[in-house]
ROTISE-691219 format. One record per atom (N, C-alpha, C, O): x, y, z; residue number from 1. Coordinates in steps of 0.2 Angstrom, whole numbers, plus 2048, in hexadecimal, padded with zeros to 3 digits. Example, Ala and Ser with C-alpha at 12.3 -4.5 7.8 and 13.67 -1.06 7.14 Angstrom:
<sites>
((842 7E4 827) 1)
((83E 7EA 827) 1)
((842 7F0 827) 1)
((847 7EF 82A) 1)
((840 7F5 823) 2)
((844 7FB 824) 2)
((840 800 827) 2)
((843 806 828) 2)
</sites>
This chain:
<sites>
((DC3 011 39D) 1)
((DC1 017 3A2) 1)
((DC5 01C 3A3) 1)
((DCB 01C 3A1) 1)
((DC2 022 3A6) 2)
((DC6 027 3A6) 2)
((DCC 028 3AB) 2)
((DCE 023 3AF) 2)
((DCF 02D 3AA) 3)
((DD5 02D 3AF) 3)
((DD4 02F 3B6) 3)
((DCE 030 3B8) 3)
((DD8 02F 3B9) 4)
((DD7 02F 3C1) 4)
((DD8 038 3C3) 4)
((DDD 03A 3C3) 4)
((DD3 03C 3C5) 5)
((DD4 042 3C7) 5)
((DD2 043 3CD) 5)
((DCE 03F 3CF) 5)
((DD4 047 3D2) 6)
((DD3 049 3D9) 6)
((DCD 04E 3D7) 6)
((DCD 052 3D3) 6)
((DC8 04C 3DB) 7)
((DC2 050 3DA) 7)
((DC3 058 3DA) 7)
((DC0 05C 3D6) 7)
((DC8 05A 3DF) 8)
((DCA 061 3DE) 8)
((DCE 064 3D7) 8)
((DCD 069 3D5) 8)
((DD1 05F 3D5) 9)
((DD5 062 3CF) 9)
((DD1 061 3C9) 9)
((DD2 065 3C4) 9)
((DCC 05C 3C9) 10)
((DC7 05C 3C4) 10)
((DC3 063 3C4) 10)
((DC2 066 3BF) 10)
((DC0 064 3CA) 11)
((DBB 06B 3CB) 11)
((DBF 070 3C8) 11)
((DBC 074 3C3) 11)
((DC6 071 3CB) 12)
((DC9 077 3C9) 12)
((DCA 077 3C1) 12)
((DC9 07D 3BF) 12)
((DCC 073 3BD) 13)
((DCD 072 3B7) 13)
((DC6 074 3B4) 13)
((DC6 079 3B0) 13)
((DC0 071 3B5) 14)
((DBA 073 3B3) 14)
((DB8 07B 3B3) 14)
((DB5 07E 3AF) 14)
((DBA 07D 3B9) 15)
((DB9 085 3BB) 15)
((DBB 088 3B6) 15)
((DB8 08C 3B4) 15)
((DC2 087 3B4) 16)
((DC6 08B 3B0) 16)
((DC4 08B 3A8) 16)
((DC4 090 3A5) 16)
((DC2 085 3A6) 17)
((DC0 084 3A0) 17)
((DBC 089 39C) 17)
((DBD 08A 396) 17)
((DB7 08C 39F) 18)
((DB4 091 39C) 18)
((DB8 098 39B) 18)
((DB7 09B 395) 18)
((DBC 099 39F) 19)
((DC1 09F 39F) 19)
((DC5 09D 398) 19)
((DC7 0A1 393) 19)
((DC7 098 39A) 20)
((DCE 097 394) 20)
((DCC 095 38D) 20)
((DD0 096 389) 20)
((DC7 093 38C) 21)
((DC3 092 385) 21)
((DBD 094 383) 21)
((DBA 092 37E) 21)
((DBB 099 386) 22)
((DB5 09D 385) 22)
((DAF 099 384) 22)
((DAA 09C 381) 22)
((DAE 094 385) 23)
((DA9 08F 386) 23)
((DA6 08B 38C) 23)
((DAA 087 38E) 23)
((DA0 08B 38E) 24)
((D9F 088 394) 24)
((DA0 080 394) 24)
((DA1 07D 38F) 24)
((D9F 07C 39A) 25)
((DA0 076 399) 25)
((D9C 072 396) 25)
((D9E 06D 392) 25)
((D94 074 397) 26)
((D8F 071 392) 26)
((D90 071 38C) 26)
((D8F 06D 388) 26)
((D93 076 38A) 27)
((D95 077 382) 27)
((D9A 072 37F) 27)
((D9A 070 379) 27)
((D9F 070 384) 28)
((DA4 06D 382) 28)
((DA2 065 384) 28)
((DA5 060 381) 28)
((D9E 063 389) 29)
((D9A 05D 389) 29)
((D96 05B 383) 29)
((D97 055 381) 29)
((D91 060 381) 30)
((D8E 05F 37A) 30)
((D91 05E 374) 30)
((D8F 05B 370) 30)
((D98 061 374) 31)
((D9D 060 36F) 31)
((D9F 058 36F) 31)
((D9F 055 36A) 31)
((DA1 056 375) 32)
((DA4 04F 375) 32)
((D9D 04A 374) 32)
((D9E 046 370) 32)
((D97 04C 377) 33)
((D92 047 374) 33)
((D91 047 36D) 33)
((D8F 042 36A) 33)
((D91 04C 36A) 34)
((D90 04B 362) 34)
((D97 04A 35E) 34)
((D96 049 358) 34)
((D9C 04A 360) 35)
((DA2 048 35E) 35)
((DA3 041 35C) 35)
((D9E 03D 35E) 35)
((DA8 03D 359) 36)
((DA9 037 356) 36)
((DAA 033 35D) 36)
((DAC 035 363) 36)
((DA7 02D 35C) 37)
((DA7 028 363) 37)
((DAC 025 363) 37)
((DAD 020 35E) 37)
((DB1 026 367) 38)
((DB6 024 36A) 38)
((DB6 01F 370) 38)
((DB3 021 375) 38)
((DB9 01A 370) 39)
((DB8 016 376) 39)
((DBD 017 37B) 39)
((DBC 017 381) 39)
((DC4 019 379) 40)
((DC9 019 37F) 40)
((DC8 021 381) 40)
((DC6 026 37E) 40)
((DCA 021 387) 41)
((DCA 029 38A) 41)
((DCE 02E 386) 41)
((DCC 034 384) 41)
((DD6 02B 385) 42)
((DDB 02E 383) 42)
((DD9 030 37B) 42)
((DDB 035 378) 42)
((DD6 02B 379) 43)
((DD3 02D 371) 43)
((DCE 034 371) 43)
((DCF 038 36D) 43)
((DCA 032 376) 44)
((DC6 039 376) 44)
((DCA 03F 377) 44)
((DC8 044 374) 44)
((DCE 03F 37C) 45)
((DD2 045 37F) 45)
((DD5 048 379) 45)
((DD4 04E 377) 45)
((DD9 043 375) 46)
((DDE 045 36F) 46)
((DD8 049 36A) 46)
((DD8 04E 367) 46)
((DD3 045 36A) 47)
((DCE 049 364) 47)
((DCC 04F 365) 47)
((DCC 054 361) 47)
((DCA 050 36C) 48)
((DC8 057 36E) 48)
((DCF 05B 36F) 48)
((DCE 061 36E) 48)
((DD4 059 370) 49)
((DDA 05F 370) 49)
((DDC 061 368) 49)
((DDE 066 367) 49)
((DDB 05B 364) 50)
((DDD 05D 35C) 50)
((DD8 061 359) 50)
((DD9 067 357) 50)
((DD2 05F 35A) 51)
((DCC 061 358) 51)
((DCB 068 35A) 51)
((DCA 06D 356) 51)
((DCC 06A 35F) 52)
((DCB 071 363) 52)
((DCF 075 366) 52)
((DCE 07A 369) 52)
((DD6 073 365) 53)
((DDC 077 367) 53)
((DDC 076 370) 53)
((DDF 07B 373) 53)
((DD9 072 372) 54)
((DD8 073 37B) 54)
((DE0 070 37E) 54)
((DE4 06D 37B) 54)
((DE0 073 383) 55)
((DE7 071 387) 55)
((DE4 06A 389) 55)
((DDE 068 389) 55)
((DEA 066 38B) 56)
((DE9 060 38C) 56)
((DE4 05E 393) 56)
((DE0 05A 394) 56)
((DE6 062 398) 57)
((DE3 062 39F) 57)
((DDB 064 39F) 57)
((DD7 063 3A3) 57)
((DDA 068 399) 58)
((DD2 06B 399) 58)
((DCF 065 396) 58)
((DCA 063 398) 58)
((DD2 062 38F) 59)
((DCF 05C 38B) 59)
((DCD 057 390) 59)
((DC8 054 390) 59)
((DD3 054 395) 60)
((DD3 04F 399) 60)
((DCD 050 39E) 60)
((DCA 04B 3A0) 60)
((DCB 057 3A0) 61)
((DC7 058 3A5) 61)
((DBF 058 3A2) 61)
((DBA 057 3A5) 61)
((DBF 059 39B) 62)
((DB8 05B 398) 62)
((DB7 052 397) 62)
((DB1 04F 397) 62)
((DBB 04F 395) 63)
((DBA 047 393) 63)
((DB7 043 39A) 63)
((DB3 03F 39A) 63)
((DBB 045 39F) 64)
((DBA 042 3A6) 64)
((DB3 045 3A8) 64)
((DAF 041 3AB) 64)
((DB1 04B 3A8) 65)
((DAB 04C 3AA) 65)
((DA5 049 3A6) 65)
((DA0 047 3A8) 65)
((DA6 049 3A0) 66)
((DA1 045 39A) 66)
((DA1 03E 39C) 66)
((D9B 03B 39B) 66)
((DA6 03A 39E) 67)
((DA6 033 39F) 67)
((DA1 033 3A6) 67)
((D9C 030 3A7) 67)
((DA4 037 3AB) 68)
((D9F 037 3B1) 68)
((D98 039 3B1) 68)
((D93 036 3B5) 68)
((D96 03D 3AC) 69)
((D8E 03F 3AC) 69)
((D8C 039 3A7) 69)
((D86 037 3A9) 69)
((D8F 036 3A3) 70)
((D8D 030 39F) 70)
((D8B 02B 3A3) 70)
((D85 029 3A2) 70)
((D90 02A 3A8) 71)
((D8F 024 3AD) 71)
((D8A 026 3B2) 71)
((D87 021 3B6) 71)
((D89 02C 3B3) 72)
((D83 02E 3B8) 72)
((D7B 02C 3B5) 72)
((D77 02A 3B8) 72)
((D7C 02D 3AF) 73)
((D76 02D 3AA) 73)
((D74 025 3AA) 73)
((D6F 023 3AB) 73)
((D7A 021 3A9) 74)
((D77 01A 3A8) 74)
((D75 018 3AF) 74)
((D70 014 3AF) 74)
((D78 01A 3B5) 75)
((D76 016 3BC) 75)
((D6E 01A 3BD) 75)
((D6A 017 3C1) 75)
((D6E 020 3BB) 76)
((D66 023 3BC) 76)
((D60 021 3B9) 76)
((D5B 024 3BB) 76)
</sites>
């Protein structure tokens, strides 16, 4: 499962990602969805960092958000 983030830290990171990367969160989430299927959180983060040259914190926040939304879809 994903790493622990405070909600405030997570939201702050998400808010900065479009400015820092030039891409919206929805674009990043689609990239993760269409990317390789990794089971481990850190494998997903490493792939995103290596493939798209993201900072560790940004990659971690994107994967955390992806996992949160995927879990919410399963419950809904």
